[in-house]
C-alpha positions in Angstrom: 12.4 -1.1 37.0 13.7 0.6 40.1 12.0 3.8 41.3 14.0 7.0 40.8 13.3 10.5 42.2 10.7 12.1 39.9 9.8 15.8 39.7 7.2 17.4 37.5 7.3 21.1 36.7 5.4 23.3 34.2 7.4 25.5 32.0 6.3 28.2 29.6 8.0 28.3 26.2 9.7 31.6 27.0 11.2 29.9 30.1 12.2 26.9 28.0 14.0 29.2 25.6 16.2 30.5 28.5 17.1 26.9 29.5 17.9 26.1 25.9 20.2 29.1 25.7 21.9 28.1 28.9 22.7 24.8 27.2 21.5 22.6 30.0 19.9 20.0 27.8 21.9 17.1 26.4 21.1 14.5 23.7 22.2 11.0 24.7 23.6 8.5 22.3 20.6 6.3 22.7 18.3 9.0 21.2 17.3 9.0 17.6 18.2 11.9 15.3 15.9 14.7 14.2 13.4 12.9 12.0 10.7 15.5 11.5 10.2 17.5 8.3 9.0 21.1 7.7 5.2 20.4 7.6 5.3 18.3 10.8 7.3 21.1 12.5 4.7 23.6 11.4 2.0 21.4 12.8 3.6 21.4 16.2 3.6 25.2 16.3 0.0 25.1 15.2 -0.9 22.9 18.1 0.9 25.2 20.5 -0.9 28.2 19.0 -4.2 26.4 19.6 -3.2 25.3 23.2 -3.5 21.7 22.2 -1.4 19.4 24.5 1.9 18.2 22.8 3.0 15.8 25.5 5.7 15.9 28.2 9.4 16.4 28.0 11.2 13.6 29.9 14.6 14.3 31.4 17.2 12.2 33.1 19.1 14.4 35.5 22.6 12.9 35.8 25.9 13.7 37.3 28.7 15.3 35.1 30.6 12.0 35.0 27.9 10.7 32.6 29.4 12.9 29.9 30.6 9.8 28.1 26.9 9.2 27.0 26.6 12.6 25.2 26.0 12.7 21.5 27.9 15.7 20.4 26.5 15.9 16.9 23.5 14.9 14.7 21.0 17.0 16.5 19.5 20.5 16.2 19.8 21.7 19.8 22.7 23.9 21.2 25.5 21.7 22.5 25.5 20.9 26.2 27.7 23.3 28.2 30.1 21.6 30.5 29.9 24.6 32.8 26.6 23.3 34.1 26.5 21.4 37.4 24.5 18.5 36.1 23.4 17.0 32.8 19.8 17.1 31.7 19.6 14.2 29.2 16.6 14.4 26.9 15.0 10.9 27.0 11.7 12.0 25.3 10.9 15.3 23.6 14.0 16.0 21.5 12.0 16.5 18.3 9.6 19.0 20.0 12.3 21.0 21.8 14.3 21.1 18.5 11.4 22.8 16.8 10.8 25.2 19.6 14.5 26.2 19.7 14.7 26.6 15.9 11.5 28.7 16.0 13.6 31.3 17.6 16.7 30.8 15.5 15.4 29.9 12.1 18.4 27.8 10.9 18.3 25.4 7.9 19.2 21.9 9.1 19.2 18.4 7.5 17.0 15.8 9.1 17.6 12.1 9.5 16.6 11.5 5.9 19.1 14.1 4.5 16.4 16.6 3.6 16.7 20.3 4.4 14.3 21.8 6.9 14.3 25.6 6.7 12.8 26.8 9.9 12.3 30.3 8.6 9.7 28.8 6.3 7.4 28.0 9.2 4.9 30.8 8.7 1.9 32.2 10.5 -1.0 33.1 8.2 -2.3 36.6 9.0 -6.0 36.5 8.2 -8.7 39.2 8.7 -11.2 36.7 10.1 -11.4 34.8 13.4 -9.4 31.6 13.6 -11.3 28.3 13.3 -10.3 24.7 13.5 -10.7 24.0 9.8 -7.6 25.8 8.7 -4.1 25.6 10.2 -2.7 28.9 11.5 0.9 27.7 10.6 2.2 26.2 7.4 5.5 25.3 5.9 6.0 27.7 3.0 8.0 30.8 2.0 7.1 34.0 3.8 5.0 36.5 1.9 5.0 40.1 3.1 1.7 41.0 4.5 0.3 37.5 4.4 2.6 34.8 5.7 5.0 35.8 8.5 8.0 33.7 9.6 7.8 32.4 13.1 11.3 33.6 13.6 10.3 37.2 13.0 7.2 36.9 15.2 9.4 35.6 18.2 12.2 38.1 17.6 12.8 40.6 20.4 12.5 43.5 17.9 9.5 42.0 16.1 7.7 45.4 16.0 10.6 47.0 14.2 10.8 44.2 11.7 7.1 44.2 11.0 6.5 48.0 11.3 5.0 48.2 7.8 2.0 46.0 8.7 -1.4 47.4 9.3 -2.5 47.7 13.0 -5.0 44.8 12.8 -2.3 42.6 11.4 0.1 43.6 14.2 -2.6 42.8 16.7 -3.0 39.3 15.2 0.8 38.8 15.2 1.1 39.9 18.8 -1.6 37.6 19.8 0.2 34.7 18.1 3.5 35.7 19.8 1.9 35.7 23.2 0.2 32.3 22.7 3.5 30.7 21.7 5.6 32.3 24.4 3.1 31.6 27.2 2.2 28.1 26.3 3.0 25.7 29.1 4.2 22.1 28.9 5.4 19.7 31.6 9.0 18.7 32.2 9.3 15.4 34.0 12.7 14.8 35.4 14.0 11.5 36.8 17.1 11.1 39.0 18.5 7.6 39.0 22.0 6.0 38.8 20.7 3.0 36.9 21.3 3.5 33.2 19.2 0.5 32.3 16.2 2.3 33.9 16.8 5.1 31.5 17.0 2.8 28.4 13.9 0.9 29.4 12.1 4.2 29.9 13.2 5.5 26.5 11.8 2.4 24.7 8.5 2.4 26.7 7.9 6.1 26.2 8.6 6.1 22.5 6.7 3.0 21.8 3.6 4.9 23.0 4.2 7.6 20.4 6.6 7.4 17.4 7.2 3.8 16.4 10.4 2.4 17.9 12.0 0.6 15.0 14.4 -2.4 15.4 17.3 0.0 14.8 16.1 2.4 17.5 15.9 -0.4 20.0 19.3 -1.7 19.0 20.9 1.8 19.4 19.3 2.2 22.8 20.4 -1.1 24.1 24.0 -1.1 22.8 25.9 1.0 25.4 29.4 -0.7 25.1 29.8 -0.3 21.3 28.6 2.6 19.3 26.2 0.8 16.9 24.5 4.0 15.8 27.8 5.5 14.5 28.8 2.3 12.8 25.5 2.1 11.0 25.6 5.8 10.1 29.1 5.6 8.6 28.2 2.5 6.6 25.0 4.1 5.2 26.9 7.2 4.1 29.4 5.0 2.2 26.5 3.3 0.3 26.4 5.9 -2.5 22.8 6.9 -3.4 21.4 4.7 -0.6 21.8 7.2 2.2 18.0 7.7 2.5 17.2 4.1 3.5 16.4 3.3 7.1 18.8 1.7 9.5 16.5 -1.3 10.1 17.8 -3.5 7.3 21.4 -2.7 8.1 21.0 -3.8 11.7 18.9 -6.8 10.8 21.5 -7.9 8.2 24.2 -7.6 10.9 22.2 -9.8 13.2 22.0 -12.4 10.4 25.7 -12.0 9.5 26.7 -12.6 13.1 24.7 -15.9 13.3 21.2 -14.8 14.3 18.3 -16.6 12.7 15.4 -14.8 14.3 13.4 -11.7 13.3 11.9 -9.0 15.5 12.7 -6.7 18.3 12.9 -9.5 20.9 15.5 -11.3 18.9 17.5 -8.0 18.6 17.2 -7.4 22.4 18.5 -10.9 23.1 21.4 -10.6 20.7 22.6 -7.3 21.9 22.1 -8.3 25.5 24.4 -11.3 24.9 27.1 -9.0 23.2 26.8 -6.5 26.1 27.3 -9.3 28.6 30.3 -10.8 26.7 32.0 -7.4 26.5 31.4 -6.8 30.2 32.8 -10.2 31.1 35.8 -10.0 28.7 34.6 -12.8 26.3 34.2 -10.3 23.5 36.6 -7.4 22.8 35.4 -4.2 21.2 38.1 -4.7 18.6 36.7 -8.1 17.7 33.2 -6.7 17.5 34.3 -3.9 15.1 36.1 -6.6 13.0 32.8 -8.5 12.7 31.1 -5.3 11.6 33.9 -4.6 9.0 33.3 -8.0 7.3 29.6 -7.4 7.3 29.9 -3.9 6.0 32.1 -5.1 3.1 29.4 -7.7 2.2 26.7 -5.1 2.3 28.7 -2.8 0.0 29.1 -5.7 -2.5 25.4 -6.4 -2.3 24.5 -2.8 -3.2 27.0 -2.9 -6.2 25.5 -6.2 -7.4 22.0 -4.8 -7.3 23.0 -1.6 -9.1 25.0 -3.4 -11.8 22.7 -6.3 -12.5 19.2 -4.9 -11.9 19.5 -1.1 -12.3 18.8 -0.5 -8.6 20.3 3.0 -9.0 19.3 4.1 -5.5 17.1 3.2 -2.5 14.0 4.4 -4.3 14.5 1.6 -6.9 15.0 -1.0 -4.2 11.9 -3.3 -4.2 12.4 -4.1 -0.5 14.9 -2.7 2.0 15.1 -6.1 3.5 16.8 -7.3 0.4 19.8 -5.6 1.9 19.3 -7.6 5.1 19.5 -11.0 3.4 21.7 -10.6 0.2 24.9 -9.7 2.2 24.8 -13.2 3.7 25.7 -14.6 0.2 28.7 -12.2 -0.2 29.8 -12.7 3.3 30.2 -16.5 2.7 31.1 -16.4 -1.0 34.2 -14.3 -1.0 34.7 -14.2 -4.8 32.4 -12.8 -7.5 29.3 -15.1 -8.1 29.7 -17.7 -10.8 27.3 -17.9 -13.8 25.2 -20.5 -12.0 25.1 -18.4 -8.9 24.1 -15.3 -10.8 21.2 -17.2 -12.4 19.8 -18.1 -8.9 20.3 -14.6 -7.7 18.3 -13.3 -10.6 15.5 -15.7 -9.7 15.6 -14.6 -6.1 15.6 -10.8 -7.0 12.6 -10.9 -9.4 10.6 -13.4 -7.4 11.1 -11.6 -4.2 10.2 -8.2 -5.8 7.2 -9.3 -7.7 6.0 -11.8 -5.1 6.4 -9.1 -2.4 7.9 -11.9 -0.2 9.4 -9.5 2.4 6.0 -8.0 3.3 2.8 -9.4 4.7 2.2 -12.3 7.0 4.9 -14.6 5.6 7.8 -12.2 5.5 9.6 -13.6 8.7 9.6 -17.1 7.2 10.8 -15.9 3.9 13.7 -13.9 5.4 14.9 -16.9 7.4 14.5 -19.2 4.4 16.5 -16.8 2.2 19.5 -16.4 4.5 19.7 -20.2 4.6 19.4 -20.3 0.8 22.2 -17.7 0.4 24.4 -19.7 2.8 23.9 -22.9 0.7 24.4 -21.0 -2.6 27.7 -19.5 -1.4 29.1 -22.6 0.2 28.0 -25.2 -2.4 27.1 -23.1 -5.5 24.3 -25.5 -6.5 21.4 -24.3 -4.4 18.3 -23.7 -6.3 15.8 -20.9 -5.7 12.1 -21.8 -6.0 9.0 -19.6 -5.8 6.3 -21.4 -3.8 3.4 -19.0 -4.7 3.3 -17.5 -8.1 2.2 -13.9 -8.7 -1.3 -12.9 -9.9 -0.9 -10.7 -13.0 -3.7 -8.5 -11.8 -1.5 -7.4 -8.9 0.9 -5.9 -11.4 -1.9 -4.3 -13.4 -3.2 -2.6 -10.2 0.3 -1.4 -9.1 0.3 2.4 -8.9 3.4 4.3 -10.3 2.9 7.0 -7.6 3.4 4.5 -4.7 6.8 3.2 -3.7 6.1 -0.5 -3.4 7.9 -3.7 -4.3 6.0 -4.3 -7.5 6.3 -0.6 -8.7 10.0 -0.5 -8.0 10.6 -3.8 -9.8 8.7 -2.4 -12.8 11.0 0.7 -13.0 14.1 -1.6 -12.6 12.8 -3.6 -15.6 12.3 -0.5 -17.7 15.7 0.8 -16.8 17.3 -2.5 -17.8 15.9 -2.1 -21.3 17.8 1.2 -21.8 14.7 3.1 -22.9 15.0 5.6 -25.8 13.7 9.1 -26.6 10.5 9.2 -28.7 11.9 12.2 -30.6 15.0 10.7 -32.1 15.5 7.1 -30.8 18.6 8.0 -28.7 19.0 6.3 -25.3 17.6 8.3 -22.4 20.5 9.3 -20.1 20.7 7.2 -17.0 20.6 10.2 -14.7 17.1 11.1 -15.9 15.8 7.7 -15.0 17.7 7.5 -11.8 16.9 11.0 -10.5 15.1 11.1 -7.2 11.5 12.3 -7.2 11.6 12.3 -11.0 7.9 12.1 -11.6 8.3 14.7 -14.4 10.4 12.2 -16.3 7.7 9.5 -16.1 5.2 9.6 -18.9 1.6 8.5 -19.1 1.4 6.7 -22.4 -2.3 7.4 -22.6 -2.1 11.0 -21.2 -3.7 11.5 -17.8 -5.8 14.5 -18.9 -7.0 12.6 -21.9 -8.2 9.7 -19.8 -9.7 12.0 -17.1 -11.8 13.6 -19.8 -13.3 10.2 -20.6 -14.2 9.6 -16.9 -11.3 7.1 -16.3 -10.2 7.1 -12.7 -6.7 7.7 -11.3 -6.2 4.0 -10.3 -6.5 3.1 -13.9 -4.5 5.9 -15.6 -1.8 5.6 -12.9 -1.3 1.9 -13.3 2.3 1.0 -14.1 1.0 -0.5 -17.4 0.4 3.1 -18.6 3.8 4.5 -17.6 7.3 4.8 -19.2 10.4 6.8 -18.8 10.6 10.0 -20.9 12.4 13.3 -20.4 10.2 16.0 -19.1 10.5 18.2 -22.1 9.2 15.5 -24.4 6.5 14.7 -21.9 5.3 18.3 -22.0 5.4 18.4 -25.8 3.0 15.5 -26.0 0.6 17.1 -23.5 -2.9 15.5 -23.7 -2.6 14.2 -27.3 -3.9 10.8 -28.2 -1.2 8.1 -28.6 -2.4 7.5 -32.2 -1.4 11.1 -32.9 2.0 11.4 -31.2 3.2 7.9 -32.1 2.8 8.7 -35.8 5.5 11.3 -35.2 7.6 8.7 -33.3 7.5 6.6 -36.5 9.5 9.3 -38.3 12.6 8.9 -36.1 13.8 5.9 -38.0 14.1 3.7 -35.0 10.5 3.2 -34.2 10.4 -0.5 -33.5 13.6 -0.3 -31.4 12.3 2.6 -29.5 8.9 1.0 -28.8 10.5 -2.3 -27.7 12.8 -0.4 -25.3 9.7 0.8 -23.5 7.8 -2.5 -23.8 5.1 -0.7 -25.8 3.4 -3.0 -28.4 4.0 -1.4 -31.8 1.8 -3.5 -34.1 -0.6 -1.8 -36.5 -3.6 -3.3 -34.7 -2.3 -2.4 -31.2 -4.4 -0.4 -28.8 -2.3 2.8 -29.2 -3.7 3.2 -32.7 -7.3 2.9 -31.7 -9.1 6.2 -32.2 -11.5 5.4 -29.4 -9.7 6.5 -26.3 -11.6 4.2 -23.9 -11.5 1.1 -26.1 -7.9 1.8 -27.1 -6.8 2.2 -23.5 -8.4 -1.0 -22.4 -6.8 -2.9 -25.2 -3.4 -1.3 -24.7 -3.4 -2.1 -21.0 -4.0 -5.8 -21.6 -1.3 -5.9 -24.3 1.3 -4.1 -22.2 0.6 -6.3 -19.2 1.2 -9.3 -21.3 4.6 -7.8 -22.5 5.6 -6.9 -19.0 4.9 -10.3 -17.6 6.9 -12.0 -20.4 9.8 -9.6 -19.9 9.9 -10.2 -16.1 10.0 -14.0 -16.6 12.7 -13.6 -19.3 14.8 -11.6 -16.9 14.2 -14.0 -14.0 14.8 -17.2 -16.1 11.8 -18.8 -14.4 8.0 -18.7 -14.3 6.7 -16.0 -12.0 3.0 -15.5 -12.8 0.0 -17.7 -12.4 -1.7 -19.1 -15.5 -4.8 -17.2 -16.6 -8.1 -18.9 -16.5 
């Protein structure tokens, strides 16, 4: 890497504010979007308040002709003003400067994940005692008059007028907080160089030392001649209900679709380097590159539709592994038409085996990814490829899976339940799809043996939160059941006239000697958990059309 002219200067936050208002900072296309949430933003203000170092701001000072590298949207900072004599590109520090800027302005903005961050909710807790290191001074919560003061009001020029009703000791605390924030110093490191590759390399090196540089981050940073970030963003937006997934599987899938057969950042770097060279030399036209992307994007959309229609993968929270959307498009890219019955059978085997076997995580995931893209190519071209599972799943892995964790096994479990069209306990009517598919719908998930009931018996959370103790149920019915024993509330379910059908829809054993009827909570729960695990395993294998689990004993 060539040496550029480097300058280091310390700036107080109040000086940084003036620079931000002058719109001298610019966000380059290679930078990631704002990814922080409210609590993390509050934690940054807490570090500043306590004079804890928050790192350097790295700038690339470039001539105005570099305006073509500007990213005009998808960031929280004020837009760069073309009235400035030079462009200060933010290579590292965009997230931190965004929080500092919004601490003065208090806007509500969406982050990379589509979640709102309301910067007025970053509040300073006014306490009558000295600060200590055991409790954060700042938190992300609604302001409460006299107790939690918004950082926007504290940093306002007329803060005394806004907070005039506060007691003198509180105003003193608030003023001290204000001065700590405004007078906090952090270093700005600026580099002058005409070599764009130096800047890209610096971006990757700097970020790899802090926030993890994902495969997609590296791809976006390296691709200067085609706007890969924008292509990926548009495609993700078009995948209805999958807009929260990361860019990594989209980029990895495109690498596979364009002929790549390696996994990892080095492979991506090599691939994009080749494309950049081909575009520069005229071997590859941007129009041809965009056409390649269009074919791939169509295959990706078909993959999402297939998973939704055949496995109830309603959104990205139901997806057992994001990398399923890196490999499955290869089938639709080469197949063209809708899959035949024989092909569907093999795709079913692949989905359930990959989900339950967690094949796209752990040590063997690279090998399995490459193996599967080769399988999809054969299945699409010849139609007679057969999927096999080399290592069967241990039933105890399913038993230990926690419903509170988004993991391949857990997500596969919810797909299985959704496929069975679960019914209400109260009247046996089907539970509306939107209840099961709603994001963050923990209220609509029911502990069959209620949590409070098991806690009272000394049973730990890893046991009562096992997926074997969970089913879909509307929140109002869940609340009505409360902490009652299954033997009590299932007697009422019997009265709905569709008892057996309802129980089967949830894969809950209904027999008279089943664990749910045992009056001993501890013995009944143990028995029920074994019975339901058995039913779940049978149902998974029935859906897959193949053996998935190891034999017991």
